[in-house]
N, C-alpha and C positions, 0 to 999 in steps of 0.2 A: 218414071212413074206415070201411069195414065190417069187423067182426070175423070171423075165421075161425069157421065153425060149430062146430068141435071146441072152440075156446077158449070159446065161449058155454056149452058143457056143463060146463066145469070151474068149480067154485066158487072164490072167492077163497081159501078155507081150504085147498083142495087145492093151489092154486098156491103159497101161502105155505109149506105143509109140504114141497113139492118143492124150493123154494128153500132151505129150511133143511137138507134132506138134502144138497144139493150143497155147502152151507157146511161140513158135516162132512167131506166129501171134500176140502175146500180146505186142510186142514192136513197138512203133509208127514209129521209123526210118525204121525198116524192112517193115512195112506196106507201108510206102511211097515209098520205093524202089520197092516193088512188084507192086504197083499201077502204077508207072512210066513205069515199064516193060510190063504192060499189053498191048498186041498186038504189041509190037515192041522189037527190039534187040538194046542194047546200050552198049557202053564201060564205064568203070569206070569214065573217064573224063566227058562224057556226063551226066551220072547220077549225079555226084557231082555238076556239073553246074546247072542242073535242080532243085536240092534240096538245093542248096547253102550250101553245106557241103564239108569237105575236102575229097580228094581221099582216104586218109588213113582210115577215118571213114567209108566211103562207102565200101572199100575193106574188112574191118573187118566184116561188116554186111553181105556182099555177101558171105564170107567164111561160115558163119553160115547158110545162106539160101541154099547154095550149098550142105553142109553136110546134110541138112535136105531134100534134093531133091526137093526143091521148085523152084530153078533156075538151069539152066544149062549154060555152057560156051562153046564158040567156038573160037579157036585161028585163027587169020588171020594176018600173018606176026608177028609184035611185039605187035599187039593189041589183047585184049581178049574181046569178046562180050558176053553179058549176056542176057538171055531171061527167061521167065517162063518155068518151066520144062515140063508142060503138061496142058491140058485143065482143069484138076481137080483143079489146083491152081487158075486159073481164075474163075472157078465156085465158089470156096470157098470165094474168094474175093467179087464177085458179091453178093452172098447170104448174107454174113456178112454185107455188105453195105446196101443192101435192108432191112435187119432186123433192123439195127440201124436207118435208115431214115424213117421207117414206122411210 
């Protein structure tokens, strides 16, 4: 079977990294956090209140999201505010939701 020409251009590393990215989206708590952050910037306390979860649980998931470059943080005094890292994240969320709701 012949491989697609586009697939030949992608390294195994890029394919593995993309698969890992989609694993991050595969967790319902992380999805909820990303959806809450869509279009706004919030601190851990605000996210935890909105999702009715502990700050510790939110912080753990934010750490994973930040390492995956899906969210970014900004410090203001003692508070850290989180937002989606870029428009690609928002697009992925929107496309995924559109597909599921179709």
